[in-house]
C-alpha positions as CSV (number, residue, x, y, z in Angstrom):
1,M,0.0,0.0,0.0
2,R,2.9,2.4,0.8
3,K,4.5,1.7,-2.6
4,L,1.2,2.5,-4.3
5,L,0.8,5.8,-2.5
6,F,4.4,6.7,-3.0
7,G,4.0,6.0,-6.8
8,V,0.9,8.1,-7.0
9,A,2.5,10.9,-5.1
10,C,5.6,10.8,-7.3
11,S,3.5,10.7,-10.5
12,L,1.4,13.7,-9.4
13,L,4.6,15.6,-8.5
14,L,6.1,14.8,-11.9
15,A,2.9,15.8,-13.7
16,A,2.7,19.1,-11.9
17,L,6.3,19.9,-12.7
18,S,5.9,19.1,-16.4
19,G,2.9,21.4,-16.9
20,C,0.2,18.7,-17.3
21,V,-1.8,19.4,-14.2
22,I,-1.0,23.1,-13.8
23,P,-0.5,24.8,-17.2
24,A,3.0,26.2,-17.8
25,Y,1.7,29.2,-19.8
26,S,-1.2,31.6,-19.3
27,G,-4.6,31.1,-20.8
28,D,-4.7,34.7,-22.1
29,P,-3.5,34.8,-25.7
30,V,-1.6,38.1,-25.3
31,R,0.2,37.1,-22.1
32,R,0.9,33.6,-23.5
33,T,2.5,35.1,-26.6
34,D,4.7,37.3,-24.4
35,E,5.7,34.3,-22.3
36,L,6.5,32.2,-25.4
37,L,8.6,35.0,-26.8
38,Y,10.6,35.4,-23.6
39,T,11.2,31.6,-23.5
40,S,12.3,31.4,-27.1
41,E,14.7,34.3,-26.6
42,N,16.3,32.7,-23.6
43,L,16.8,29.4,-25.5
44,R,18.1,31.2,-28.5
45,L,20.7,33.1,-26.5
46,L,21.8,29.9,-24.8
47,L,24.0,29.1,-27.7
48,D,25.8,32.4,-27.5
49,E,26.4,31.9,-23.7
50,W,27.7,28.4,-24.4
51,E,30.2,29.7,-27.0
52,R,31.3,32.5,-24.7
53,F,31.9,30.0,-21.8
54,W,34.1,27.7,-23.9
55,F,35.8,30.7,-25.6
56,L,34.5,29.6,-29.0
57,D,33.5,33.2,-29.9
58,Q,37.2,34.3,-30.1
59,P,38.7,34.9,-33.6
60,S,40.5,32.0,-35.2
61,H,44.2,32.3,-35.6
62,I,44.3,30.1,-38.7
63,T,42.5,32.6,-40.9
64,P,44.2,33.8,-44.0
65,Y,44.0,37.4,-42.8
66,R,45.3,38.8,-39.6
67,T,42.9,39.6,-36.8
68,H,43.9,41.2,-33.5
69,G,41.3,39.6,-31.3
70,G,42.0,41.8,-28.3
71,I,40.6,45.1,-27.0
72,M,42.0,48.0,-29.0
């Protein structure tokens, strides 16, 4: 009986966190559009943050033309 209750509690918690029971976005179309735009902008900028963290946004030194790469 404990395992059954624990399983039901875990599944309810997982469903609530994934947005099944409680919606992740608003029901108002205008507010939902704003929320989706904010979410998509954050995910789009994640790639830039990843490249900046691993220093992939620095200029390549094997280019055929010279680049300074520092602050002038």
